[in-house]
All heavy atoms as an XYZ file, in Angstrom:
635
protein
N       4.235      3.501    -32.845
C       5.505      3.415    -32.191
C       5.849      1.940    -31.992
O       5.023      1.161    -31.535
C       5.453      4.143    -30.858
C       6.740      4.040    -30.078
S       6.726      4.951    -28.538
C       6.782      6.601    -29.156
N       7.053      1.569    -32.297
C       7.497      0.178    -32.183
C       8.027     -0.108    -30.783
O       8.626      0.747    -30.148
C       8.586     -0.094    -33.207
N       7.783     -1.316    -30.315
C       8.346     -1.783    -29.054
C       9.783     -2.204    -29.312
O      10.038     -3.127    -30.085
C       7.520     -2.955    -28.522
C       7.993     -3.450    -27.162
O       9.036     -2.979    -26.668
O       7.305     -4.313    -26.601
N      10.722     -1.548    -28.669
C      12.135     -1.855    -28.889
C      12.592     -3.091    -28.117
O      13.705     -3.550    -28.291
C      12.992     -0.656    -28.487
C      12.773      0.538    -29.375
C      13.649      1.706    -29.030
N      14.756      1.386    -28.168
C      15.387      2.253    -27.391
N      15.015      3.496    -27.360
N      16.397      1.883    -26.637
N      11.737     -3.625    -27.251
C      12.141     -4.747    -26.413
C      11.163     -5.924    -26.498
O      10.797     -6.513    -25.489
C      12.250     -4.282    -24.964
C      13.150     -3.095    -24.788
C      12.625     -1.828    -24.664
C      14.521     -3.245    -24.777
C      13.439     -0.723    -24.514
C      15.349     -2.151    -24.631
C      14.818     -0.880    -24.505
N      10.755     -6.330    -27.686
C       9.735     -7.385    -27.784
C      10.222     -8.761    -27.335
O       9.427     -9.588    -26.926
C       9.365     -7.389    -29.260
C      10.606     -6.925    -29.947
C      11.200     -5.898    -29.003
N      11.508     -9.028    -27.380
C      12.012    -10.347    -27.031
C      12.555    -10.458    -25.620
O      13.097    -11.482    -25.239
N      12.393     -9.403    -24.832
C      12.920     -9.397    -23.464
C      11.888    -10.012    -22.518
O      10.711     -9.651    -22.544
C      13.258     -7.962    -23.018
C      14.243     -7.307    -23.980
C      13.793     -7.944    -21.598
C      15.570     -8.017    -24.106
N      12.343    -10.921    -21.662
C      11.444    -11.584    -20.719
C      10.920    -10.600    -19.675
O      11.645     -9.708    -19.230
C      12.181    -12.728    -20.025
N       9.666    -10.763    -19.307
C       9.051     -9.942    -18.270
C       9.386    -10.558    -16.914
O       9.060    -11.715    -16.645
C       7.536     -9.900    -18.480
C       6.850     -8.913    -17.568
O       7.515     -7.998    -17.055
O       5.636     -9.054    -17.367
N      10.054     -9.794    -16.050
C      10.436    -10.270    -14.721
C       9.931     -9.294    -13.667
O       9.402     -8.227    -13.991
C      11.969    -10.384    -14.599
O      12.528     -9.061    -14.641
C      12.559    -11.239    -15.710
N      10.129     -9.634    -12.401
C       9.703     -8.748    -11.316
C      10.440     -7.416    -11.333
O       9.930     -6.416    -10.852
C       9.916     -9.421     -9.959
C       8.866    -10.439     -9.567
C       9.242    -11.106     -8.257
C       7.504     -9.795     -9.450
N      11.641     -7.383    -11.877
C      12.402     -6.136    -11.875
C      12.273     -5.349    -13.176
O      12.767     -4.238    -13.273
C      13.890     -6.370    -11.546
C      14.553     -7.273    -12.580
C      14.048     -6.919    -10.144
C      16.054     -7.365    -12.447
N      11.594     -5.898    -14.154
C      11.380     -5.159    -15.397
C      10.201     -4.200    -15.215
O       9.344     -4.407    -14.362
C      11.141     -6.119    -16.558
O      10.006     -6.906    -16.335
N      10.160     -3.135    -16.008
C       9.061     -2.173    -15.876
C       7.706     -2.824    -16.127
O       7.587     -3.773    -16.902
C       9.356     -1.143    -16.970
C      10.797     -1.318    -17.297
C      11.111     -2.756    -17.046
N       6.701     -2.287    -15.478
C       5.348     -2.774    -15.696
C       4.845     -2.397    -17.078
O       5.324     -1.452    -17.699
N       3.877     -3.144    -17.562
C       3.301     -2.870    -18.877
C       1.799     -2.589    -18.808
O       1.202     -2.214    -19.803
C       3.541     -4.058    -19.831
O       2.966     -5.232    -19.259
C       5.022     -4.268    -20.075
N       1.193     -2.800    -17.644
C      -0.235     -2.528    -17.461
C      -0.449     -1.861    -16.108
O       0.300     -2.100    -15.168
C      -1.053     -3.820    -17.487
C      -1.058     -4.519    -18.813
C      -1.932     -5.739    -18.778
N      -1.379     -6.697    -17.798
C      -1.903     -7.881    -17.531
N      -2.990     -8.273    -18.132
N      -1.333     -8.693    -16.664
N      -1.494     -1.069    -16.016
C      -1.900     -0.446    -14.759
C      -3.398     -0.675    -14.598
O      -4.190     -0.242    -15.425
C      -1.587      1.042    -14.776
N      -3.765     -1.390    -13.531
C      -5.156     -1.751    -13.293
C      -5.658     -1.035    -12.042
O      -5.022     -1.124    -10.987
C      -5.276     -3.280    -13.080
O      -4.680     -3.949    -14.187
C      -6.716     -3.701    -12.944
N      -6.787     -0.326    -12.124
C      -7.319      0.353    -10.942
C      -7.630     -0.631     -9.811
O      -8.071     -1.749    -10.051
C      -8.607      1.007    -11.450
C      -8.430      1.117    -12.917
C      -7.599     -0.073    -13.316
N      -7.393     -0.183     -8.592
C      -7.659     -0.984     -7.400
C      -9.036     -0.635     -6.856
O      -9.378      0.540     -6.703
C      -6.594     -0.710     -6.312
C      -6.991     -1.336     -4.984
C      -5.234     -1.210     -6.760
N      -9.813     -1.673     -6.562
C     -11.083     -1.514     -5.854
C     -10.912     -2.230     -4.519
O     -10.962     -3.461     -4.459
C     -12.265     -2.120     -6.654
C     -13.556     -1.985     -5.864
C     -12.382     -1.467     -8.015
N     -10.664     -1.468     -3.440
C     -10.475     -2.121     -2.139
C     -11.714     -2.925     -1.729
O     -12.842     -2.514     -1.977
C     -10.249     -0.947     -1.189
C      -9.729      0.154     -2.060
C     -10.481     -0.026     -3.360
N     -11.464     -4.081     -1.109
C     -12.550     -4.953     -0.658
C     -12.087     -5.760      0.543
O     -10.947     -6.222      0.574
C     -12.966     -5.904     -1.778
O     -13.888     -6.868     -1.291
N     -12.962     -5.941      1.496
C     -12.640     -6.763      2.663
C     -12.791     -8.255      2.385
O     -12.354     -9.077      3.185
C     -13.540     -6.375      3.838
C     -13.241     -4.978      4.354
O     -12.139     -4.447      4.085
O     -14.111     -4.401      5.033
N     -13.411     -8.619      1.250
C     -13.699    -10.028      0.982
C     -13.174    -10.547     -0.350
O     -13.104    -11.757     -0.543
C     -15.224    -10.276      1.015
O     -15.854     -9.431      0.049
C     -15.802     -9.979      2.398
N     -12.831     -9.664     -1.275
C     -12.449    -10.086     -2.617
C     -10.987     -9.726     -2.893
O     -10.575     -8.582     -2.694
C     -13.353     -9.423     -3.688
C     -12.933     -9.835     -5.084
C     -14.815     -9.773     -3.427
N     -10.225    -10.726     -3.361
C      -8.827    -10.490     -3.735
C      -8.752     -9.639     -4.994
O      -9.707     -9.555     -5.772
C      -8.105    -11.820     -3.991
C      -7.823    -12.585     -2.714
O      -7.843    -11.987     -1.623
O      -7.578    -13.795     -2.812
N      -7.599     -9.027     -5.208
C      -7.371     -8.275     -6.438
C      -7.452     -9.221     -7.628
O      -7.068    -10.391     -7.525
C      -5.991     -7.611     -6.401
C      -5.807     -6.538     -5.332
C      -4.345     -6.135     -5.234
C      -6.673     -5.332     -5.628
N      -7.923     -8.757     -8.783
C      -8.045     -9.642     -9.940
C      -6.694    -10.098    -10.489
O      -6.619    -11.149    -11.117
C      -8.800     -8.808    -10.967
C      -8.640     -7.399    -10.530
C      -8.440     -7.430     -9.050
N      -5.655     -9.329    -10.268
C      -4.313     -9.744    -10.680
C      -3.300     -9.233     -9.667
O      -3.502     -8.202     -9.034
C      -3.975     -9.246    -12.089
C      -4.101     -7.749    -12.226
O      -5.045     -7.148    -11.736
N      -3.152     -7.126    -12.885
N      -2.247     -9.987     -9.488
C      -1.176     -9.619     -8.558
C      -0.063     -8.987     -9.375
O       0.478     -9.609    -10.284
C      -0.668    -10.852     -7.787
C      -1.796    -11.394     -6.905
C       0.556    -10.493     -6.951
C      -1.507    -12.710     -6.263
N       0.228     -7.760     -9.065
C       1.212     -7.026     -9.835
C       2.602     -7.051     -9.230
O       2.884     -7.794     -8.290
N       3.443     -6.213     -9.799
C       4.819     -6.052     -9.333
C       4.907     -4.977     -8.261
O       5.836     -4.967     -7.455
C       5.713     -5.636    -10.495
C       5.744     -6.617    -11.632
C       6.544     -6.054    -12.785
C       6.489     -6.998    -13.959
N       7.337     -6.534    -15.066
N       3.968     -4.043     -8.306
C       4.009     -2.897     -7.411
C       2.622     -2.284     -7.323
O       1.712     -2.636     -8.079
C       5.014     -1.869     -7.921
N       2.518     -1.331     -6.401
C       1.271     -0.605     -6.205
C       1.579      0.888     -6.297
O       2.478      1.382     -5.607
C       0.681     -0.933     -4.833
C      -0.605     -0.230     -4.438
C      -1.758     -0.736     -5.295
C      -0.905     -0.447     -2.971
N       0.855      1.597     -7.166
C       0.985      3.047     -7.260
C      -0.145      3.666     -6.442
O      -1.298      3.244     -6.539
C       0.878      3.518     -8.718
C       0.783      5.017     -8.822
C       1.908      5.813     -8.680
C      -0.447      5.635     -9.019
C       1.813      7.193     -8.739
C      -0.550      7.006     -9.088
C       0.581      7.785     -8.941
O       0.486      9.147     -8.997
N       0.195      4.669     -5.624
C      -0.786      5.342     -4.782
C      -0.898      6.794     -5.228
O       0.042      7.574     -5.069
C      -0.363      5.280     -3.299
C      -1.407      5.943     -2.418
C      -0.129      3.843     -2.871
N      -2.032      7.152     -5.809
C      -2.225      8.514     -6.288
C      -2.415      9.506     -5.158
O      -1.742     10.516     -5.080
N      -3.360      9.201     -4.268
C      -3.632     10.050     -3.116
C      -3.301      9.257     -1.866
O      -3.915      8.228     -1.596
C      -5.113     10.494     -3.106
O      -5.402     11.158     -4.338
C      -5.387     11.429     -1.951
N      -2.329      9.727     -1.127
C      -1.785      8.976      0.005
C      -2.719      8.848      1.190
O      -3.787      9.448      1.246
N      -2.264      8.061      2.145
C      -3.014      7.790      3.369
C      -2.565      6.470      3.946
O      -1.403      6.098      3.867
N      -3.507      5.726      4.488
C      -3.257      4.415      5.080
C      -3.741      3.339      4.115
O      -4.779      3.499      3.478
C      -4.008      4.285      6.417
O      -3.512      5.291      7.309
C      -3.835      2.915      7.044
N      -2.973      2.238      4.034
C      -3.377      1.096      3.213
C      -3.291     -0.158      4.073
O      -2.260     -0.404      4.708
C      -2.480      0.917      1.973
C      -2.439      2.204      1.153
C      -2.968     -0.251      1.120
C      -1.436      2.169      0.023
N      -4.368     -0.923      4.088
C      -4.390     -2.214      4.773
C      -4.404     -3.272      3.685
O      -5.322     -3.300      2.857
C      -5.619     -2.343      5.698
C      -5.607     -3.691      6.407
C      -5.663     -1.203      6.700
N      -3.368     -4.125      3.667
C      -3.281     -5.118      2.596
C      -2.573     -6.384      3.045
O      -1.871     -6.401      4.048
C      -2.605     -4.526      1.362
C      -1.238     -3.969      1.551
S      -0.688     -3.173      0.015
C       0.643     -2.160      0.630
N      -2.788     -7.429      2.246
C      -2.138     -8.727      2.435
C      -1.256     -8.962      1.217
O      -1.689     -8.745      0.081
C      -3.165     -9.868      2.540
C      -4.000     -9.732      3.807
C      -2.474    -11.232      2.523
C      -5.083    -10.783      3.930
N      -0.041     -9.429      1.464
C       0.851     -9.783      0.368
C       0.608    -11.204     -0.100
O      -0.105    -11.985      0.539
N       1.209    -11.565     -1.215
C       1.003    -12.879     -1.798
C       1.477    -14.004     -0.897
O       0.956    -15.106     -0.982
C       1.715    -12.999     -3.154
O       3.104    -12.763     -2.960
C       1.150    -12.014     -4.147
N       2.433    -13.750     -0.042
C       2.963    -14.803      0.820
C       2.407    -14.784      2.221
O       2.880    -15.506      3.092
N       1.391    -13.979      2.476
C       0.880    -13.857      3.835
C      -0.595    -14.129      3.944
O      -1.286    -14.348      2.949
N      -1.073    -14.116      5.180
C      -2.497    -14.302      5.423
C      -3.023    -13.282      6.425
O      -4.220    -13.228      6.670
C      -2.771    -15.716      5.929
O      -2.061    -15.943      7.129
N      -2.127    -12.479      6.980
C      -2.501    -11.480      7.964
C      -2.433    -10.091      7.346
O      -1.397     -9.726      6.779
C      -1.558    -11.545      9.180
O      -1.591    -12.861      9.720
C      -1.957    -10.546     10.243
N      -3.495     -9.306      7.433
C      -3.445     -7.938      6.898
C      -2.399     -7.107      7.635
O      -2.251     -7.220      8.858
C      -4.842     -7.391      7.165
C      -5.701     -8.565      7.422
C      -4.814     -9.623      7.992
N      -1.687     -6.298      6.904
C      -0.697     -5.379      7.469
C      -1.116     -3.964      7.117
O      -1.582     -3.695      6.010
C       0.703     -5.651      6.921
C       1.208     -7.040      7.222
C       1.419     -7.232      8.702
N       1.907     -8.577      8.953
C       1.816     -9.175     10.113
N       1.259     -8.564     11.136
N       2.288    -10.389     10.274
N      -0.921     -3.056      8.049
C      -1.294     -1.662      7.858
C      -0.065     -0.838      7.524
O       0.922     -0.865      8.250
C      -1.966     -1.106      9.127
O      -3.116     -1.908      9.424
C      -2.395      0.329      8.945
N      -0.133     -0.129      6.414
C       0.935      0.767      5.965
C       0.449      2.188      6.246
O      -0.525      2.647      5.641
C       1.198      0.579      4.480
C       1.662     -0.797      4.094
C       1.060     -1.990      4.371
C       2.831     -1.120      3.362
N       1.781     -3.027      3.840
C       2.873     -2.517      3.214
C       3.847     -0.345      2.786
C       3.894     -3.167      2.537
C       4.862     -0.991      2.110
C       4.884     -2.395      1.998
N       1.126      2.884      7.139
C       0.723      4.223      7.551
C       1.473      5.302      6.782
O       2.620      5.096      6.364
C       0.987      4.411      9.051
C       0.266      3.450      9.992
C       0.791      3.618     11.415
C      -1.235      3.666      9.930
N       0.825      6.443      6.629
C       1.459      7.640      6.064
C       2.069      7.428      4.689
O       3.140      7.959      4.385
C       2.525      8.179      7.033
C       1.952      8.461      8.398
O       0.915      9.096      8.517
N       2.601      7.966      9.429
N       1.417      6.650      3.849
C       1.895      6.453      2.479
C       1.685      7.783      1.739
O       0.572      8.309      1.713
C       1.128      5.312      1.776
C       1.592      5.169      0.348
C       1.302      4.008      2.546
N       2.726      8.355      1.150
C       2.584      9.676      0.517
C       1.906      9.616     -0.852
O       1.874      8.572     -1.505
C       4.030     10.158      0.382
C       4.840      8.906      0.305
C       4.113      7.890      1.146
N       1.404     10.757     -1.284
C       0.864     10.894     -2.641
C       1.941     10.506     -3.653
O       3.112     10.857     -3.487
C       0.467     12.349     -2.929
C      -0.702     12.847     -2.107
O      -1.298     12.063     -1.359
O      -1.008     14.053     -2.217
N       1.556      9.799     -4.681
C       2.478      9.459     -5.759
C       3.474      8.365     -5.431
O       4.430      8.163     -6.174
N       3.252      7.634     -4.341
C       4.191      6.577     -3.943
C       4.070      5.364     -4.856
O       2.981      4.992     -5.285
C       3.933      6.150     -2.497
N       5.203      4.749     -5.138
C       5.264      3.476     -5.850
C       5.792      2.465     -4.834
O       6.950      2.547     -4.414
C       6.186      3.560     -7.058
C       6.220      2.313     -7.892
S       4.708      2.019     -8.821
C       4.899      3.221    -10.124
N       4.936      1.532     -4.430
C       5.298      0.566     -3.398
C       5.636     -0.764     -4.062
O       4.774     -1.373     -4.702
C       4.138      0.373     -2.394
C       3.782      1.700     -1.749
C       4.507     -0.660     -1.346
C       2.542      1.634     -0.882
N       6.870     -1.241     -3.920
C       7.256     -2.523     -4.517
C       6.781     -3.693     -3.652
O       7.569     -4.372     -2.999
C       8.772     -2.434     -4.580
C       9.134     -1.562     -3.423
C       8.001     -0.589     -3.279
N       5.473     -3.899     -3.627
C       4.851     -4.915     -2.784
C       3.809     -5.645     -3.613
O       2.985     -5.025     -4.271
C       4.187     -4.249     -1.567
C       3.611     -5.209     -0.575
C       4.436     -5.918      0.279
C       2.244     -5.394     -0.486
C       3.907     -6.800      1.209
C       1.708     -6.272      0.433
C       2.544     -6.974      1.285
N       3.841     -6.975     -3.581
C       2.919     -7.787     -4.377
C       1.688     -8.129     -3.541
O       1.605     -9.161     -2.909
C       3.635     -9.034     -4.871
C       4.856     -8.669     -5.736
C       5.483     -9.861     -6.395
N       4.543    -10.340     -7.407
C       4.295    -11.629     -7.617
N       4.906    -12.557     -6.927
N       3.433    -11.989     -8.543
N       0.721     -7.235     -3.558
C      -0.490     -7.389     -2.757
C      -1.476     -8.342     -3.419
O      -1.659     -8.318     -4.633
C      -1.153     -6.029     -2.558
N      -2.122     -9.164     -2.593
C      -3.185    -10.023     -3.104
C      -4.561     -9.451     -2.767
O      -5.535     -9.725     -3.463
C      -3.063    -11.445     -2.561
O      -3.154    -11.452     -1.151
N      -4.641     -8.643     -1.695
C      -5.906     -7.989     -1.332
C      -5.600     -6.655     -0.673
O      -4.683     -6.542      0.131
C      -6.723     -8.838     -0.369
C      -8.059     -8.188     -0.006
C      -8.881     -9.020      0.945
N      -9.203    -10.297      0.314
C      -9.729    -11.337      0.960
N     -10.011    -11.243      2.250
N      -9.982    -12.459      0.326
N      -6.399     -5.661     -1.017
C      -6.347     -4.364     -0.363
C      -7.710     -4.153      0.274
O      -8.741     -4.190     -0.404
C      -5.995     -3.246     -1.354
C      -4.596     -3.497     -1.909
C      -6.092     -1.880     -0.676
C      -4.140     -2.530     -2.940
N      -7.710     -3.984      1.585
C      -8.943     -3.920      2.351
C      -9.594     -2.543      2.266
O      -8.903     -1.518      2.283
C      -8.674     -4.266      3.815
C      -8.388     -5.715      4.036
C      -7.148     -6.248      3.719
C      -9.370     -6.560      4.525
C      -6.884     -7.597      3.899
C      -9.109     -7.923      4.706
C      -7.864     -8.438      4.391
N     -10.917     -2.532      2.214
C     -11.667     -1.281      2.242
C     -11.644     -0.697      3.658
O     -11.439      0.502      3.837
C     -13.104     -1.510      1.769
N     -11.815     -1.569      4.644
C     -11.812     -1.127      6.031
C     -10.397     -0.729      6.442
O      -9.471     -1.537      6.358
C     -12.332     -2.235      6.964
O     -13.662     -2.591      6.575
C     -12.312     -1.798      8.418
N     -10.241      0.498      6.849
C      -8.947      0.992      7.305
C      -8.111      1.652      6.226
O      -7.136      2.335      6.530
N      -8.453      1.454      4.967
C      -7.691      2.059      3.875
C      -8.272      3.433      3.562
O      -9.464      3.551      3.260
C      -7.716      1.175      2.618
O      -7.030     -0.056      2.911
C      -7.036      1.846      1.443
N      -7.411      4.460      3.647
C      -7.835      5.820      3.324
C      -7.180      6.327      2.037
O      -7.640      7.312      1.473
C      -7.511      6.788      4.473
O      -6.098      6.798      4.702
C      -8.241      6.387      5.756
N      -6.108      5.675      1.602
C      -5.457      6.052      0.337
C      -6.400      5.755     -0.826
O      -7.202      4.820     -0.752
C      -4.145      5.301      0.171
N      -6.302      6.555     -1.875
C      -7.179      6.374     -3.034
C      -6.373      6.503     -4.322
O      -5.173      6.764     -4.302
C      -8.325      7.415     -3.037
O      -7.752      8.727     -3.055
C      -9.213      7.259     -1.822
N      -7.057      6.326     -5.422
C      -6.445      6.466     -6.746
C      -5.257      5.518     -6.902
O      -4.196      5.902     -7.394
C      -6.022      7.914     -7.015
C      -7.160      8.891     -6.821
O      -8.272      8.606     -7.327
O      -6.980      9.909     -6.143
N      -5.457      4.274     -6.491
C      -4.377      3.283     -6.537
C      -4.453      2.449     -7.803
O      -5.545      2.178     -8.322
C      -4.468      2.364     -5.302
C      -4.185      3.084     -4.011
S      -4.319      2.010     -2.558
C      -6.092      1.911     -2.376
N      -3.295      2.034     -8.271
C      -3.173      1.182     -9.469
C      -2.236      0.025     -9.156
O      -1.180      0.230     -8.547
C      -2.585      1.964    -10.635
C      -3.361      3.172    -11.144
C      -2.514      3.967    -12.121
C      -4.660      2.733    -11.790
N      -2.608     -1.183     -9.590
C      -1.700     -2.324     -9.553
C      -0.878     -2.256    -10.827
O      -1.441     -2.174    -11.933
C      -2.472     -3.664     -9.474
C      -1.522     -4.840     -9.669
C      -3.200     -3.774     -8.159
N       0.432     -2.285    -10.693
C       1.331     -2.232    -11.838
C       1.846     -3.645    -12.118
O       2.435     -4.283    -11.251
C       2.538     -1.297    -11.564
C       2.057      0.080    -11.105
C       3.422     -1.209    -12.801
C       1.155      0.802    -12.069
N       1.570     -4.140    -13.318
C       2.059     -5.481    -13.672
C       2.476     -5.535    -15.112
O       2.449     -4.578    -15.827
C       1.016     -6.553    -13.365
C      -0.302     -6.384    -14.102
O      -0.567     -5.313    -14.648
O      -1.068     -7.345    -14.129
């Protein structure tokens, strides 16, 4: 199958082209900062965005949610959501 958009610039508002599994950690940042976070199984997510230094808690994130947030770290402590992917 051919890519119909090979010359189009990749921006924050363009669709993602990769999905990387998230391994929550209290000490290690995500290996890449994406455009969004996909949550397969909902719950609570504790994370820091690229422009912050304080963890923020996101409550009641539903199954199948696509969160347009550029996280740099997702904490293991306090995070109950699973099956997450960084979309970039």
